C-alpha positions in Angstrom: 40.4 35.9 75.7 40.5 32.4 76.0 37.2 31.2 77.2 35.4 28.0 76.2 31.9 28.3 74.0 29.2 26.7 75.8 29.3 23.3 73.4 32.7 22.8 73.8 33.5 21.9 70.3 35.6 25.2 70.5 37.5 25.2 74.0 38.6 29.2 73.5 37.6 32.1 75.1 35.5 31.2 77.4 35.4 35.7 77.4 33.7 36.4 78.9 33.9 35.0 78.5 33.4 32.6 75.9 34.4 32.0 77.6 32.9 31.8 76.6 31.5 31.3 77.7 28.9 30.1 78.0 25.1 30.0 80.3 23.4 32.7 81.1 23.3 32.6 84.7 22.1 36.1 86.2 20.6 39.1 85.7 19.0 40.8 88.5 17.1 44.4 90.1 19.2 47.4 89.7 20.5 47.4 92.9 22.9 50.1 92.3 22.9 52.3 88.8 26.2 53.4 87.8 28.0 56.4 89.5 28.5 59.2 87.6 32.0 61.0 87.7 33.7 63.8 85.6 34.9 62.9 81.9 38.2 61.9 81.8 40.5 65.5 81.1 42.7 63.0 79.1 39.9 61.5 77.0 39.8 62.9 73.2 36.2 64.9 73.1 34.8 62.3 71.2 35.3 59.9 74.1 34.4 62.3 76.8 30.7 60.5 77.1 32.4 57.5 77.9 34.2 58.2 80.6 31.1 58.2 82.9 27.9 58.8 81.7 25.2 59.8 83.9 22.4 57.2 84.9 19.8 57.0 87.9 21.9 56.7 90.7 21.0 53.5 93.1 20.5 52.9 96.8 23.3 54.6 98.6 25.8 52.0 99.9 26.3 51.0 103.4 29.5 50.4 103.2 30.8 53.5 100.7 32.1 53.2 97.4 35.6 51.9 98.3 34.3 49.6 100.7 36.5 49.1 104.2 39.8 49.7 103.8 41.9 46.2 103.5 45.0 44.9 105.0 48.0 42.0 105.2 46.8 39.4 102.9 43.4 40.5 101.9 44.8 43.1 100.1 46.2 40.5 97.8 42.6 38.3 97.7 39.6 38.6 95.5 38.0 41.6 96.0 34.1 40.5 97.1 32.5 43.7 97.6 30.1 43.0 95.0 29.0 39.7 96.8 27.1 42.1 99.0 24.9 42.8 96.7 22.1 40.4 96.8 21.1 40.4 92.9 24.8 40.4 91.9 25.6 37.5 94.6 22.4 35.4 93.3 23.5 35.8 89.7 27.3 34.8 91.0 26.3 31.6 92.9 24.1 30.5 90.0 27.3 30.5 88.0 29.0 28.2 90.3 26.4 25.2 89.4 26.4 26.3 85.6 29.9 26.8 84.8 30.9 23.0 85.7 27.6 21.4 84.0 28.5 23.5 80.8 31.6 22.4 79.9 30.3 18.5 80.6 28.7 19.3 77.5 31.5 20.8 76.3 33.1 17.6 76.2 30.1 15.3 75.3 29.1 17.1 71.8 32.6 16.6 70.7 33.3 13.1 71.8 30.2 11.8 70.3 31.0 12.9 67.1 33.8 11.6 66.9 32.7 8.5 68.5 30.3 8.7 65.4 32.5 9.6 62.6 35.9 8.6 63.7 37.1 11.7 62.0 38.8 14.8 64.2 37.8 16.8 60.7 34.0 16.7 61.4 34.7 17.8 65.1 36.2 20.9 63.6 33.2 21.1 61.0 30.8 21.4 64.0 32.9 23.8 65.7 32.1 26.0 62.2 28.5 24.6 62.2 27.6 26.9 65.2 29.7 30.1 64.3 27.4 31.6 62.0 24.4 31.5 64.3 26.1 32.6 67.0 27.7 35.8 65.4 24.1 36.7 64.0 22.4 36.4 67.1 24.7 37.7 69.0 24.4 41.0 67.0 20.8 40.6 67.1 20.2 40.0 70.5 22.5 43.1 71.4 19.9 45.2 69.9 17.3 43.3 71.7 18.8 43.8 74.9 18.9 47.2 74.1 15.1 47.5 73.6 13.4 44.7 76.4 12.9 43.8 79.9 16.6 41.9 79.8 15.4 39.8 82.7 12.4 38.8 80.5 15.0 38.1 77.5 17.3 36.0 79.7 14.2 33.8 81.0 13.5 33.2 77.7 16.7 32.3 76.0 17.8 30.8 79.2 15.6 28.0 79.0 16.1 27.8 75.2 19.6 26.6 76.1 18.2 24.3 78.8 15.7 22.6 76.4 18.8 22.0 73.6 20.4 20.1 76.5 17.7 18.1 76.9 17.3 17.6 73.5 20.7 16.3 73.3 20.2 14.0 76.0 17.3 12.5 74.1 19.4 11.8 71.2 22.1 10.4 73.1 19.9 8.1 74.4 18.2 6.7 72.0 21.5 5.6 70.2 20.1 8.1 67.0 23.7 8.4 66.2 23.1 11.3 63.5 25.8 13.9 63.1 23.0 15.9 61.1 21.1 15.9 64.5 23.9 17.2 66.4 25.3 20.1 64.0 21.2 21.3 63.8 21.1 21.1 67.9 24.6 22.8 68.8 23.5 25.3 66.0 20.1 25.6 68.3 22.2 26.4 71.3 24.8 28.6 69.7 21.7 30.8 68.8 20.5 31.1 72.1 23.8 32.1 73.5 24.0 34.6 71.3 20.9 36.1 72.3 21.4 35.4 75.8 25.1 36.7 76.4 24.8 40.3 75.6 21.6 40.9 78.0 23.8 38.4 80.6 26.6 40.7 80.7 25.2 44.2 79.7 22.8 43.5 83.0 26.1 43.6 85.3 26.4 47.3 85.6 22.6 47.4 86.5 23.5 45.2 89.8 26.9 47.1 91.1 28.3 50.9 91.2 30.9 51.8 88.5 33.8 51.8 90.7 32.9 47.6 91.2 32.8 46.6 88.0 36.3 45.5 87.9 35.7 42.8 90.9 32.7 41.6 89.4 34.3 40.7 86.3 36.7 39.4 88.4 34.4 37.2 90.3 32.6 36.1 87.1 35.8 35.2 84.8 37.4 33.1 88.2 34.5 31.2 88.5 34.1 30.4 84.3 37.7 29.7 83.9 37.5 27.5 87.4 34.9 25.5 84.9 37.5 25.5 82.2 39.4 23.1 84.4 37.0 21.1 86.2 34.4 20.6 84.0 36.5 18.3 81.8 38.3 16.2 84.3 34.7 15.7 85.7 33.6 14.7 82.3 36.5 12.1 82.2 35.8 10.8 85.1 32.2 10.4 84.5 32.0 8.6 81.5 33.3 5.7 82.1 30.8 5.0 84.9 27.7 6.6 83.9 28.0 7.6 80.3 28.3 9.8 77.8 24.8 10.5 77.6 23.8 11.3 81.2 26.3 14.6 80.7 23.6 16.1 78.6 21.4 15.6 81.4 23.3 16.9 84.3 23.7 19.9 82.6 20.1 20.4 81.5 19.4 20.2 85.4 21.9 23.0 86.5 20.6 25.0 83.6 17.1 24.5 85.4 18.5 26.0 88.4 20.0 29.0 86.7 15.9 29.6 85.0 14.7 29.4 88.5 16.9 32.2 89.8 16.6 34.7 86.9 12.4 33.8 87.1 12.9 35.4 90.7 14.2 38.5 89.7 12.7 41.7 89.3 12.4 43.7 86.0 15.1 44.7 84.6 13.6 47.3 81.5 14.8 49.8 79.1 16.2 52.8 81.3 15.5 54.9 78.1 11.9 55.9 77.0 9.7 53.3 74.9 9.8 56.3 72.3 13.7 56.1 72.2 13.9 52.3 72.8 11.1 52.1 69.3 12.6 49.9 66.5 15.7 49.6 68.1 15.9 45.6 68.0 16.1 45.6 64.0 19.2 46.2 61.4 19.3 49.8 61.9 19.7 49.3 65.8 22.8 46.7 64.7 24.1 49.7 62.6 23.8 52.0 65.3 26.0 50.0 67.6 28.9 49.6 64.9 28.4 53.3 64.4 28.6 54.1 67.8 32.0 52.0 68.6 33.8 53.5 65.2 33.1 57.4 66.7 34.1 56.2 70.0 38.3 55.1 70.1 38.3 53.6 73.8 35.7 51.1 72.6 37.4 50.3 69.4 40.4 49.5 71.2 39.5 47.4 73.3 38.1 45.3 71.0 41.6 45.6 69.0 43.4 44.7 71.6 41.7 41.1 72.3 42.2 40.7 68.3 45.6 41.1 68.6 46.1 38.9 71.7 43.7 36.0 70.4 44.3 36.3 66.6 48.1 36.7 66.7 48.8 34.8 69.8 46.5 32.1 70.7 48.7 29.0 70.1 46.1 25.8 71.1 46.4 24.8 67.5 49.4 23.8 68.1 49.4 22.2 71.3 49.0 19.0 70.0 51.4 19.1 67.8 54.3 19.9 70.5 53.1 17.6 72.5 53.7 14.9 70.2 57.0 16.6 69.2 59.0 18.6 71.5 57.1 17.4 74.6 57.3 13.5 73.9 59.3 12.4 76.1 57.7 13.8 79.3 54.8 11.3 77.6 51.9 12.9 74.7 49.0 12.5 76.8 50.4 14.1 79.9 51.8 17.2 77.5 48.7 17.5 76.2 46.6 17.7 78.8 48.9 19.8 80.8 49.4 22.7 77.6 45.4 22.5 77.5 44.8 23.0 81.3 47.2 25.5 81.8 46.0 28.7 80.6 42.3 28.3 82.5 44.4 27.4 85.6 46.6 30.7 85.5 43.8 32.2 85.2 42.3 31.4 88.3 45.0 31.9 89.7 45.4 35.5 88.6 41.3 35.3 89.6 41.7 34.4 93.1 44.1 37.0 93.8 42.7 39.7 91.8 42.6 41.9 95.0 46.0 42.9 93.8 44.7 44.7 90.6 40.9 45.2 90.7 40.6 48.6 92.3 42.8 49.7 89.5 41.2 52.8 87.7 43.5 53.1 84.7 41.6 50.2 83.1 42.9 51.3 79.2 46.7 51.2 80.7 46.1 47.8 82.7 44.5 46.2 79.4 47.8 47.7 77.1 50.0 45.7 80.3 48.0 42.5 80.1 47.8 42.2 76.8 51.8 42.6 76.2 52.6 40.7 79.2 50.5 38.0 77.6 53.0 38.2 74.1 56.2 38.1 76.4 54.4 35.0 77.9 53.6 33.1 75.2 56.7 34.0 73.5 58.6 32.3 76.7 56.2 29.5 75.9 57.4 29.2 72.4 61.1 29.1 73.6 61.1 26.7 76.2 62.2 22.9 75.5 61.4 21.9 79.1 57.5 20.7 79.4 57.2 22.0 83.2 58.8 25.6 82.4 56.6 25.8 78.9 53.4 25.2 81.2 54.6 27.9 83.8 54.5 30.8 81.0 51.1 29.2 79.9 50.0 29.7 83.3 51.4 33.0 83.2 49.7 33.8 80.0 46.3 32.8 81.7 47.3 35.4 84.5 47.3 37.6 82.2 44.6 37.1 80.1 42.1 37.4 83.7 43.6 40.8 84.2 42.6 41.4 80.2 39.6 40.3 80.7 38.9 41.7 83.6 39.5 45.6 82.6 38.0 45.0 78.6 34.6 44.0 80.5 35.0 46.9 83.1 35.4 49.2 79.9 32.7 48.5 78.1 30.5 48.2 80.8 31.7 51.9 82.3 32.1 53.6 79.1 28.8 53.0 77.4 25.2 53.9 78.4 22.6 51.6 79.4 20.6 52.1 76.2 23.7 50.9 74.0 25.4 48.0 76.1 23.6 45.0 74.8 24.4 45.6 71.4 28.4 46.6 72.4 28.1 42.8 74.5 26.4 41.9 71.4 29.9 42.9 68.7 32.3 41.9 71.8 30.6 38.3 72.2 31.3 37.7 68.3 35.1 39.2 68.5 35.7 36.8 71.5 34.0 34.0 70.0 35.6 34.5 66.4 39.5 35.4 67.2 40.9 32.0 68.6 38.9 30.4 65.3 41.0 32.6 63.1 44.1 32.1 65.5 43.7 28.2 64.7 43.8 28.9 60.9 47.1 31.2 61.1 49.2 29.4 63.7 48.0 25.9 62.0 49.2 27.2 58.5 52.8 28.9 60.2 53.4 26.2 61.6 53.2 23.5 59.0 55.4 26.3 57.1 58.1 27.4 59.5 57.6 24.9 62.5 55.5 24.7 65.6 57.8 26.7 68.1 58.7 29.1 65.3 54.9 30.1 64.5 54.5 30.1 68.6 57.2 33.0 69.2 56.6 34.8 65.9 53.1 34.9 67.3 53.7 36.3 71.1 56.5 38.6 69.7 53.7 40.3 67.1 51.7 40.5 70.5 54.1 42.7 71.8 54.9 45.0 69.3 51.7 45.4 67.6 50.3 46.7 71.6 53.4 49.0 72.1 52.7 50.5 68.5 48.9 50.9 69.2 49.4 52.2 72.8 51.9 54.8 71.2 50.1 56.1 68.3 46.5 55.5 69.9 46.6 57.4 73.7 42.7 57.6 73.7 42.6 53.8 75.3 45.9 54.0 77.6 44.4 57.4 78.9 41.0 55.4 79.8 40.1 55.6 83.5 37.5 55.6 85.9 36.3 58.3 88.0 37.0 58.1 91.8 
């Protein structure tokens, strides 16, 4: 849900995760393939295959599928079982470095555009300049990820992102001062990320067994959300000391570590035969992916749940107005910073306490409950005249967002066979990137017509109502669970 895209002109969604999210810092050997289980008897027949498709078994888990029993405070702390897997541990460790680096560029791009133009409108135009290549190349990248060695694709695209960051640095130190060049580089970077993200996410299920997917998603999402908090703060501290251009260079150097980590990984070829994979990277493969989603309610509903939460309930477009009016007595600058930081801080807190939920097997029900909790928290935020109460509600929304991200990601990885994971992740990237942008338009328009607080409360209530209707009328999602 609330994730930052890699360039930072859009501070949203950063599922995945923008989180957009956004360097690819991963992939690894098939340390543990999916653990196949029987179909959930409660899932409709056309969705039965989603309850756990059989794939080649990985090596035996030395600790056992459930891991050692945890007691006391450890039951509440982050579930670290996936870190026992060397390949996933390498992926996660590289993410720690690059999560912060990506946010340095996320601050530098809009700052440089504003310095050149003196116009916030141009900052917004830059965001849309990156949207089209992200959508196109995420869909195409998903098809490519299902037909080639994902390690090779990650190596090429990570290198491309690193080179783009280096080009950002060169144009900054040369004093080019061209918005057109910045927007072209931004579009190029988004294209590389669109190609990279599906392969990165689809590889996770080849690194950990199915029962650890939720924990793996929690670990990765927590690092990315931490980057959303620490990165902008670090950028704000570094700009007066080293200058804006050096932020791009730091990001490029961090990405070099990611490229090296990917280079050291063994191959991740498609599990399907070469004949079955032939031609899958073209338009036909993309269409097949959308057709698969349309025929399987669990996947379709998981996407719809994210759209409901983000389009109806993401109020970030109204933060400046609320900071300048409702929370002005607290100081506009302080209020604005707290409003933007509150959701990521809550998400980090949710990740640190992910041991409380990561072992749940009813993934569909967890998505429903967390999206409803998001709507309730957003409603509470809209009703709050006190800044600190408002921040508390936004932090609670961040916790709910983390839970939703974890289980929607786990559904995508566990409910789809490996030959389709790339395309599903491509669609997921488009949903994650597009939802907040639509929310900005919707909430901005509603806020101007009805007032900011009224628009926030109305959006939160619509999220709750929509999810209750969805859960009641479409039982496939709430019934979905992974086998023990």
